[in-house]
N, C-alpha and C positions, 0 to 999 in steps of 0.2 A: 301448424301440422307436421308432421317431421314428411320425409321425403323414403322412398324405397330407393334402395341402391341395386342397381342391375354393377353384379359379379364378374370380370371379365375372365378368362378363363388365360393363363398364365403362358406365353408362347415363345416365347425366347430363350426356351432348350433347343428351338430350331436353329439359329444362330449360333451357340454355342457348344452345341451337343459335337461331339463325333462325327465326322463326315460316315457317309453310310453305315450310322450303325441307327439310324432309321426313329421314332419317337419313343418315349419313357412305355409309353403303353405297348408299343411296337416290342421292345427287346423284354417287356415280361411276358407276352401271353407269349413268346415268339411267331409272330405271325409273319415273319417271312419264311421260315420253316411251313407254316402251319398251312398256308396258300400255293407252297409249292406240291404236297403232298398229292394232288386231283391230276391224273395220267392218262383219261381214256384211251381207249386203244383204237377206238370204234371212229364213226362219225353222225353216232347216231345222239344225236341231244340228249335223252333216256340215260344215257349210262355216267352220264358225272350225276345225274340227281342221285343213281344207283351207289358210286362207289361214295359221295358222300352221306347220305345217309348210313352206307355201315359204316364209314369211320366215325362217324357221331357215336353208335348204337357202341361202338367196340372205346371211344376215350366216357363211354358210360356204362359201361361193364367195369371199369379202370372203377371208379365213384362210386359205385354199389359194394362192389369186393372191401373199397376203401371202411365206406359205411360197417358193410358187416362184419366187418374185423373189428372195428372201434365196439359194436357191438357185445360182441363175442368175448370182448374183453372187457368190458363193463359188467358184463356178465358174471365171469371166473370171479370179477371182485364182489359182487355181491350188489354191486350199487344199478340199481333194474328205471329209475329215472333217467342216468344215462343212458342205459341200453336202448329203453323207449327211444328217447331223443334220436339215435342214429339209428336207431330201425325207421322211425318219422319219416327222418330225412331222407334216407334209399327208397323209400314208398312215392315222393316225389323223383323221382331220378327212375324209377320205375315206372309212374306215369306217362312219363317222356321216352322213356322207352315202347312202349305202349302207341302211345301216338306216336313217333318217327316211321312206324308205317304206314302211317299216309302218304305221306311221299313217296312212297312207291305203288299205291293202293289202284292206282287207275292206271299203270303202262301196262300196254297195248303186250297182246305175244309176239306180235310184230315188232314191238319198241325193244322187248326183250330181247329174240334169238338176234335180233340185227349185234350185239355184241359181245352175245353167249360164249361163241368161239373162242372169244379174245385173254378170260381169264380160265379155260382150259376145266382142267378138277381140281380148283379152287371152290373150297365150299364153306359154307356159317361154322356147318358143326366143327370143321379145323381150326378155330378161333382157339386160341389156349385162355383166353380172357373168360371167355363165356364155360366155357368147362371147369375153369378152378371156380364159376361159380356153383357148376350145377354141385360138385363137390359141398361145400359148401351149403347146399339143400339138401345133401343126403342121395346128389344122385351119382355115385360113385360106380366108376369101371374102370378097374385097372389097364385092361386090354387094350385103352385107348391112348394112351399115353405111347403105346408105339409107332402114334404118328409123330412124336417128338423128337428121337432117337437122332437126328441128323440135329436136334436144339438142346446140347445136355443141359444150358441153366433153366430154361422152361420144366423143363421134365422133370428136374432136380424137384425145383418149386410146386409142379403138380404129384408127384412123389409125396412131397411131403404135405401137400393137405389131404392127398389121400391115406394117410398114416396120422392123420392128424380129425381129432373132432368137431365135425361141424357147427355149424348155426342153431340147428337144433338140438342137436347132444349137447352143447351148453345152458342150452334152457331147459333140459332135462331133468341137467347136472344140478342147477340151483332150486330146481322141486325139489330135489333129493335133499339139499341141504336145509331147505325148509321143513323137514321132516316129514313129506309125502312118500308113501310106501314105493319104491319102484328104485330097482338099481339101475343105469342109464350105462350102458357098453358100446362107448362107440365103436364101429367097425370100416373095416378097408373095404364094405360091401355095401352093394345097392340098401339103402333104410328099407326094412319091409315095417308094418303097421302091428302094431305090440298092443296085445287086452291089458296088462300091469300100465302102460302108458295110458292108454287109454281112462286104466281105472281112476288114474291119477290126477287127470282132468277133468274129472269128472266131480270128483272134491276139488279142485281148485273151485268150478263153476257152481257145487250145488252147497259145501260148508263155509259157513261164516269167516270159520278161521283163516280160510288160505284168499279171502277173497281178494287184498292184494294183487295177489298174482294172475286175474280176470285183465287188467289189461294187458300182462308180457301176453298170453295166452290169442286174446284180440290184434295187438301190433303183428304178433309171426300171420296172425291169421288173415291178414292186411295184406302182407308178404305175402304168402300162399294165393291167395286169389289173384295177384297181379300176374304172378309167376302166368301162372294158366291160363289169360289173357291175355298177355304174347305171345305165351307159345300156338293159343285159338289165330290173333293176327296174322300168326307167319304162316299158319297154315290157312288162311284167307288169302292172305297176297298172293303164293305159291299157287295155289290151285286158279287162281286168275288168272296168272301171267303164263304160267307153263303146264297149267293142267296137272298128268296123271304119267308126264315122262319121266324118267330115274332123275336123280338127284345131280347136279357135278363133280359131284364127289363119290360118288357109287354108289349113295343112300338109294333106299327105296324110293325116296321121295315124301306122298303125300301120306300114304300110310305109314310111313315112319315119324312124317308129323303128326299125324292123326294119334296115334298112339300116345306118345308125348302126352300132346292134351291133354287124351282122358289119365293122366297121371296123377293125384292129390299129392300136392306137397303136405308133409304135415300131416297125413293122412287122420293121425286119431282125432286132430282138433275140427275136421270135418264128422266124421263117425260119430261122435256123444251126442251131436248137435241133433237126429235122432232121438235123444230122451232128455232135452236139457225146456 
């Protein structure tokens, strides 16, 4: 009988590496920099959880933007399998985003108020990465670019996203190229439901000729559902930790979040459900 061999990891890099540069793993993921970015401003223990959770969300926003951009590229190239794969990877990132609210779900008002003054007017809605995702979803608002007057490169990137087709625009353009009767017109304004678009999706779900496009509709609905879940968890977390107080960035707090949570993303994919 053979004997299982136990492989031991290579530890020799500790002797032969450059002094002060750490392990290969530390260099690859920039551990020193990563772990130096948490700088609580108060003595409240819950502040560290707040900072780390917020930073994790920001990294996931970047990952989601990466996947949605790949999905857009694939849609423009009529590569439906690649688009679906990118959207599926994106939903996994969205699931982690939704669940990340669990890290803050039990924070009491006393804990939050103990460090809230430390971040002044800082607010999550000022996140350029999050706003880029909103633009990709069709929730466009040119007035918000004013926040980045002092950040010209960021403002230029967001202005380009505002002018460019969003994720849904590229999906509708694919439907049009497949022969469905619609004329998608990307806009710099917030997307509004359109009966022509609803009619096209109805055909996708009822006409066998277009059945191969149904997975795209379902993948987009997976994205949309998770967006709503994230907004609802955000609303719930804010309601629990600060109640109806105004938001730190000057928003109306709960009322603004509640309105956002009630807005469906990719609305026609929801409304046609009544008739299927």
